[in-house]
N, C-alpha and C positions, 0 to 999 in steps of 0.2 A: 507546462512543466516548470518553468521558472517561477510562476506564481505559487504553485503548490510547494516547491522547494523553499521559497521564502516563508510561506505560511507555516510549514513544518518546523523550520528553524526558529521562528518566532514562538511557536507553541512549546518547543523544547528549551527555549531560552539559550540558544547557542549562537555564536557569531556567524556573520554572513559568509565566512570562508570555511567554517567547520563542516565536515561531512561531504559526502559525494553522492550523486545520483547516477545509477547504472540502469540503462535502458536496453532492451533487446534490439539487436540489429547493429549494435556498436561493439567496439573491441572487447569489453569485459563480458558481454553477453551476446556473442555473435549470432546465435541460432534463433531465428524468429519462431521456429517450430516449438521452442520452449514456452511460447505464449499459451500453447495448448495445456501445459501442466498448470500454469497459473489459473486458467479458466476452469480446469477441473477441480482445483482446490478451493476456488472462490466462485461458486455458481451465481452469487448475487451480482457479479460483474455484468452478466447478461440480463438477469432478472430485474435488478433495481436501477442499473445505470444505462441499460440498453446498448451496451458495447458488445460487438460480435467479432468473429474472426473470419477472414476470407480463406479460400483453399490454400493460399500461400502464407497464411498466418499473419496477414496485415490486420490492424484493428480498424473496425468500421464503427462509427463514422470516421471519415478521414480527419487527420490532424489530432486524433486521440493518441494518448501515450500511456504506456505502462512502465513503471520503473521501481527499482529498489532504492531506498534511501538509507545509507549508512551514516549514522551521526557521530561515529567515533572520531576523535580529533586527529588520529593518524590515518584515516581513510585516504586512499590514493586511487587514482585511475590506473588501470592495468589492462593488458590485452590477453585474451585466451586464444591459443592456436596461432596460425600463421596467415590467416586470410586477411587481406586488406579490404577496405570498404568497397572498392569496385568489384572485387571477387564476390563479396557478400551480395551485392545488388544483382550481379549477373547470375548468381546461383539461385535466386528466389523466383 
């Protein structure tokens, strides 16, 4: 994820601190089941990249990551809802 973020920033010609990466399962995108929407909108994720989802919406192969990268200079991290990380893990 860090490699891709650095690559995207380089291609966009923005500084190393500009922009933020939001991944499912973290406070800004807490619901892993939203991976299902991403997969339905982008079928090539499975077809070309060989990434799939488990019944609990984890990405396979393990260590794979899906994220949204916002390049706006005012992008900030934020939390949606009131679940903390331990509640998210226990709920999956």
